[in-house]
MARSEKOL-33325 format. One line per 2 residues: number of its first residue (from 1); their letters; for each residue x, y, z of N, C-alpha, C. Coordinates in steps of 0.1 Angstrom, whole numbers, plus 5000, padded with zeros to 4 digits. Each point is the difference from the previous one (the first is absolute). Layout:
BEGIN
NUM	a	X,Y,Z,X,Y,Z,X,Y,Z | ... .
# end
This chain:
BEGIN
1	xx	5008,4988,5000,4992,5012,5000,5009,5012,5000 | 4994,5011,4995,5008,5012,4998,5003,5007,5014 .
3	xx	4990,4999,5009,5002,5006,5013,5011,4993,5008 | 5000,4987,4999,5010,4992,5007,5014,5003,4994 .
5	xx	5001,5001,4987,5013,5003,4994,5005,5014,5003 | 4990,5009,5002,5004,5014,5004,5006,5000,5014 .
7	xx	4993,4992,5009,5006,5000,5014,5013,4993,5000 | 5002,4989,4992,5013,4994,4999,5010,5009,4995 .
9	xx	4997,5007,4989,5010,5010,4994,5004,5010,5010 | 4990,5006,5007,5003,5010,5010,5009,4995,5011 .
11	xx	4997,4987,5005,5009,4994,5010,5014,4998,4994 | 5001,4995,4988,5013,4998,4994,5008,5013,4998 .
13	xx	4993,5010,4995,5007,5013,4998,5004,5007,5012 | 4992,4998,5011,5002,5008,5012,5005,4991,5012 .
15	xx	5004,4988,4997,5005,4991,5010,5012,5006,5008 | 4999,5002,5013,5011,5005,5007,5011,4990,5001 .
17	xx	5012,5005,4998,5012,4991,5002,5001,4999,5015 | 5007,4989,5004,5001,4998,5014,5009,5010,5007 .
19	xx	5009,5007,4992,5008,5010,5005,4993,5014,5001 | 4988,5001,4995,4993,5012,4999,4986,4999,5007 .
21	xx	5000,4995,5012,4988,4997,5007,4992,5013,5002 | 5006,5011,5000,4993,5013,5002,4989,5002,4989 .
23	xx	5002,4993,4988,4989,5002,4990,4987,4994,5005 | 5001,4990,5009,4987,4995,5006,4993,5011,5008 .
25	xx	5008,5007,5007,4994,5011,5009,4994,5010,4992 | 5004,5002,4987,4994,5011,4992,4988,4995,4991 .
27	xx	4997,4987,5002,4989,4994,4992,4986,5003,5005 | 4991,5001,4991,4986,5002,5005,4994,4988,5006 .
29	xx	4989,5001,5007,4994,4989,5007,4995,4990,4990 | 4995,5004,4988,4996,4991,4990,5012,4992,4995 .
31	xx	5011,5007,4997,5012,4993,4995,5006,4990,5011 | 4999,5004,5012,5004,4991,5011,4992,4987,5001 .
33	xx	4987,5002,4998,4991,4989,5001,5002,4990,4988 | 5003,5006,4988,5003,4992,4988,5013,4993,5002 .
35	xx	5010,5007,5006,5013,4994,5003,4999,4988,5010 | 4992,5002,5010,4998,4990,5010,4993,4988,4994 .
37	xx	4990,5002,4991,4994,4988,4994,5010,4993,4991 | 5008,5008,4992,5010,4994,4991,5010,4992,5008 .
39	xx	5005,5005,5011,5009,4993,5008,4994,4987,5006 | 4988,5001,5005,4993,4988,5005,5000,4989,4990 .
41	xx	4995,5004,4988,4999,4990,4989,5014,4994,4997 | 5010,5009,4999,5013,4996,4996,5006,4990,5011 .
43	xx	4999,5004,5012,5005,4992,5011,4993,4986,5001 | 4987,5001,4998,4992,4987,5000,5004,4991,4989 .
45	xx	5003,5005,4988,5004,4992,4989,5013,4994,5003 | 5010,5008,5005,5013,4995,5003,4999,4988,5010 .
47	xx	4992,5002,5010,4999,4990,5011,4993,4987,4994 | 4989,5002,4993,4992,4989,4995,5008,4992,4990 .
49	xx	5007,5007,4991,5008,4993,4990,5013,4995,5004 | 5004,5002,5012,5014,4996,5005,5010,5005,4989 .
51	xx	4998,5013,4997,5008,5005,4989,5015,5001,5004 | 5008,5003,4990,5015,5001,5003,5003,5014,5006 .
53	xx	4990,5007,5005,5003,5013,5006,5009,4998,5012 | 5010,5008,5000,5010,4998,5012,4994,5005,5013 .
55	xx	5005,4995,5011,4995,5005,5013,5002,5015,5001 | 5011,5005,4995,5002,5014,5001,4990,5009,4993 .
57	xx	4996,4996,4988,4990,5007,4992,4986,4998,5007 | 4997,4988,5005,4987,4998,5007,5000,5009,5012 .
59	xx	5011,5001,5008,5000,5008,5012,4998,5015,4996 | 5006,5004,4989,4998,5014,4996,4985,5003,4996 .
61	xx	4994,4990,4993,4986,5002,4996,4991,5000,5012 | 5003,4992,5010,4991,5000,5012,5003,5013,5008 .
63	xx	5012,5004,5001,5003,5013,5008,4993,5012,4992 | 5001,4999,4987,4993,5011,4993,4985,5000,5002 .
65	xx	4995,4988,5000,4985,4999,5002,4997,5006,5014 | 5008,4997,5010,4998,5005,5014,5001,5015,5000 .
67	xx	5009,5005,4993,5002,5015,4999,4988,5007,4993 | 4995,4993,4989,4988,5006,4993,4988,4999,5010 .
69	xx	4998,4989,5007,4989,4999,5009,5001,5011,5011 | 5012,5002,5005,5001,5011,5010,4997,5014,4994 .
71	xx	5005,5002,4988,4997,5013,4993,4985,5002,4998 | 4993,4989,4997,4985,5001,4999,4994,5004,5013 .
73	xx	5004,4993,5011,4995,5003,5013,5003,5014,5004 | 5011,5005,4997,5004,5014,5004,4990,5010,4992 .
75	xx	4997,4997,4988,4991,5008,4992,4986,5000,5006 | 4996,4988,5004,4986,4998,5007,5000,5008,5013 .
77	xx	5010,4999,5008,5001,5008,5012,4999,5015,4998 | 5007,5004,4990,5000,5015,4997,4986,5004,4995 .
79	xx	4994,4991,4992,4986,5004,4996,4990,5000,5012 | 5002,4991,5009,4991,5000,5012,5003,5013,5009 .
81	xx	5013,5003,5001,5004,5012,5007,4994,5013,4994 | 5000,5000,4987,4995,5012,4993,4985,5001,5002 .
83	xx	4993,4988,4999,4985,5000,5002,4997,5004,5014 | 5008,4995,5010,4997,5004,5014,5002,5015,5002 .
85	xx	5011,5005,4994,5003,5014,5002,4988,5009,4994 | 4996,4996,4987,4989,5007,4994,4987,4999,5008 .
87	xx	4997,4988,5005,4989,4999,5009,5000,5008,5012 | 5012,5001,5007,5002,5008,5012,4998,5015,4996 .
89	xx	5005,5004,4989,4999,5014,4996,4986,5004,4997 | 4992,4991,4994,4986,5002,4997,4992,5001,5014 .
91	xx	5003,4992,5010,4994,5001,5012,5002,5013,5008 | 5013,5005,4998,5004,5012,5007,4994,5012,4993 .
93	x	5000,5000,4987,4996,5011,4992,4985,5000,4998 .
# end
Protein backbone atom coordinates (compact mmCIF):
# COMPACT_ATOMS: atom_id res chain seq x y z
CA UNK A 1 0.00 0.00 0.00
CA UNK A 2 1.08 3.54 -0.66
CA UNK A 3 0.61 4.72 2.94
CA UNK A 4 2.74 1.87 4.28
CA UNK A 5 5.51 2.56 1.78
CA UNK A 6 5.39 6.27 2.68
CA UNK A 7 5.86 5.45 6.37
CA UNK A 8 8.68 3.06 5.52
CA UNK A 9 10.38 5.66 3.29
CA UNK A 10 10.10 8.32 6.03
CA UNK A 11 11.60 5.92 8.57
CA UNK A 12 14.40 4.97 6.21
CA UNK A 13 15.17 8.59 5.27
CA UNK A 14 15.00 9.88 8.83
CA UNK A 15 16.38 6.91 10.74
CA UNK A 16 18.60 8.25 13.52
CA UNK A 17 22.07 6.84 13.60
CA UNK A 18 23.04 5.39 16.94
CA UNK A 19 25.63 8.13 17.31
CA UNK A 20 22.98 10.85 16.83
CA UNK A 21 20.40 9.90 19.42
CA UNK A 22 19.45 13.57 19.78
CA UNK A 23 17.54 13.25 16.50
CA UNK A 24 15.02 11.18 18.46
CA UNK A 25 14.54 14.06 20.90
CA UNK A 26 13.70 16.36 17.98
CA UNK A 27 11.11 14.00 16.47
CA UNK A 28 7.38 14.60 16.57
CA UNK A 29 5.05 12.41 18.59
CA UNK A 30 3.72 10.86 15.37
CA UNK A 31 7.22 10.06 14.13
CA UNK A 32 8.14 8.58 17.50
CA UNK A 33 5.06 6.35 17.45
CA UNK A 34 5.92 5.21 13.91
CA UNK A 35 9.51 4.57 14.96
CA UNK A 36 8.38 2.59 18.00
CA UNK A 37 6.09 0.44 15.85
CA UNK A 38 8.86 -0.08 13.31
CA UNK A 39 11.35 -1.10 16.03
CA UNK A 40 8.85 -3.49 17.62
CA UNK A 41 8.24 -5.23 14.30
CA UNK A 42 11.95 -5.34 13.51
CA UNK A 43 12.93 -6.74 16.90
CA UNK A 44 10.11 -9.30 16.84
CA UNK A 45 11.19 -10.47 13.39
CA UNK A 46 14.80 -10.84 14.48
CA UNK A 47 13.78 -12.81 17.57
CA UNK A 48 11.21 -15.00 15.79
CA UNK A 49 13.45 -15.83 12.87
CA UNK A 50 16.55 -16.48 14.98
CA UNK A 51 18.23 -14.17 12.49
CA UNK A 52 21.97 -13.71 12.21
CA UNK A 53 21.56 -10.30 13.86
CA UNK A 54 24.46 -9.88 16.25
CA UNK A 55 23.90 -9.41 19.97
CA UNK A 56 25.44 -5.95 19.70
CA UNK A 57 22.99 -4.85 17.00
CA UNK A 58 20.05 -6.37 18.88
CA UNK A 59 21.11 -4.58 22.06
CA UNK A 60 21.27 -1.27 20.16
CA UNK A 61 17.81 -1.84 18.70
CA UNK A 62 16.35 -2.63 22.13
CA UNK A 63 18.07 0.36 23.75
CA UNK A 64 16.85 2.63 20.96
CA UNK A 65 13.32 1.29 21.44
CA UNK A 66 13.56 2.09 25.17
CA UNK A 67 14.81 5.59 24.38
CA UNK A 68 11.93 6.16 21.94
CA UNK A 69 9.42 4.89 24.52
CA UNK A 70 10.85 7.30 27.09
CA UNK A 71 10.71 10.19 24.61
CA UNK A 72 7.01 9.43 23.98
CA UNK A 73 6.31 9.37 27.72
CA UNK A 74 8.05 12.72 28.16
CA UNK A 75 5.89 14.24 25.41
CA UNK A 76 2.74 12.83 27.06
CA UNK A 77 3.77 14.27 30.43
CA UNK A 78 4.42 17.68 28.87
CA UNK A 79 1.00 17.55 27.20
CA UNK A 80 -0.66 16.73 30.52
CA UNK A 81 1.26 19.51 32.23
CA UNK A 82 0.18 21.99 29.55
CA UNK A 83 -3.46 20.88 29.86
CA UNK A 84 -3.31 21.18 33.66
CA UNK A 85 -1.74 24.64 33.46
CA UNK A 86 -4.40 25.79 30.97
CA UNK A 87 -7.14 24.36 33.17
CA UNK A 88 -5.73 26.11 36.25
CA UNK A 89 -5.49 29.42 34.38
CA UNK A 90 -9.13 29.12 33.25
CA UNK A 91 -10.24 28.48 36.85
CA UNK A 92 -8.32 31.52 38.11
CA UNK A 93 -9.33 33.84 35.26
